[in-house]
N, C-alpha and C positions, 0 to 999 in steps of 0.2 A: 504494500500500500504506500503510495507516495503522496506528498503534500499537494502536488499539482492535480492529482486525480480527485482529491477530496478537500478542496480549499475551505469550505464552510465547516467541515468536521474538524479539520486541524485548527481553525481559528477558535473553535469552541473547546476542544479537548486537548489540544497540543499534541505532544508525543504519545499520549495515552491512546490516541486514535489508531496508532499502529498495531495495537493489541486486539482490535476488534476483528471479528470474522468478516470476510469480504462481503457476504450478502447483507449483513447488518450495516456495515459501513456504507454500502451503496444505497440502502434504504434510507438511512439517516441523512446522507448527503442530498438525496432527491427531496427529502422533506424540507431541509434547509433551503434548497433552491426554490421550492414552491412557496415557502414563507416569504421569500424576497419579492415575489411577483405580486403585483396589485390585482386583487380579484375585482370582478364586476360588482357594482353596488348591490347590496341585498344578498350576496352569496355568503353562506356561512363557512368560515375558514377557522382553522386552529388558531392562527395568529389573532384574528378578530375576536374570537372567544376569550383568549387569554387577556387581551387588552381590556375587554369589557369586564372580566373578572377583576382585574387590577383596579378598575375604576369604581369598584364597590357595588357589584350587583347583589341583589337580595336573593333569597331562597328560590324565588320564581324565575330567576335569570334576568330580570330587568333591573336597570339602575334604580336606586332608592330615590323616591320623589324629592325634589330639591326645595319644595316650598318652605321658606323660613329657616333653612338649615345651611350651615357652612359646609364646604366640601368634606372637611374632617368629620363633622357630625353625620353626614350622609354615609360616609364610609363605615363609621362605627355602627350606625343603625343597620346597615346592610349586613355587617358581620354578625351582629346580634341576631338578625333574622335567620341567617344561615345556621348559626350555632344552635338556636332554639329548634329549628327544623331537625337538625341532626340529633339533638338531645331527645326530642320527642320520639324519633324512630328508635333510638337506643333503649329508651325506657319501655317502649312497646315490646321490643325484642326481649328485654330482661323480664318483663311481666309474663310473656309467653313461655320463656324458659322456666320460670318458677312454676307456672301451671303444669307444664310437662313434668317437672321434677316431682311435684306432689301427686298428680293424677295420671301421668302418662306412662308409656312403655319405657323400660330401661334403655332400649336401643335408641330412643329418640331424645334422651336427656343429654344436656351439655355437662361437661365436667366442672368441678369447682373452679379451676383456673380460668375457664372461659367466662363463667359468671362473674368472677372477681374482675376480669378484664373489662366486662361491660360496666360494672360499677365504677371502676376507675375512669373509664371513658366518660361516663355521665358526670362524675365529679369534675373532671378536667374541663368539660364543655360548660358546666355551670359556673366554674370559676372564671373561665374565659368570658362568658356573658357578663359577669360582674365587672371585669376589667373594662370591657368595651362600653358597658353602660356608663361607667364613671368617666370615660374619655369622651362620651357623647354629650355630657352635661356641661 
């Protein structure tokens, strides 16, 4: 693999790009090339989605409404919205695992480690929401 064959990949990864398998390097280079091209308006692209996410989209994928909020507040509120969506899902999953643990078949039950991981994820998201809430005020 040479630098001239994969210029975007080398610009991103440096010499580490030489350790990639040829098929993966080709795919990544093609992706980088596509990201450099300007798509037609309205076309959904990876780059456009990443830029929208960085601008503070909410759980529904749309930017947080800007009425009466600073850009920082909109970003924090969008993060809160996404985190509470994730937290709700994790709590529903944890609730379902508890029901299966109590009333379900042994083969359908999650282990203690998985349940502990769900609890820790819920705690982490709840703490994150608290931090974002204070930054939005």
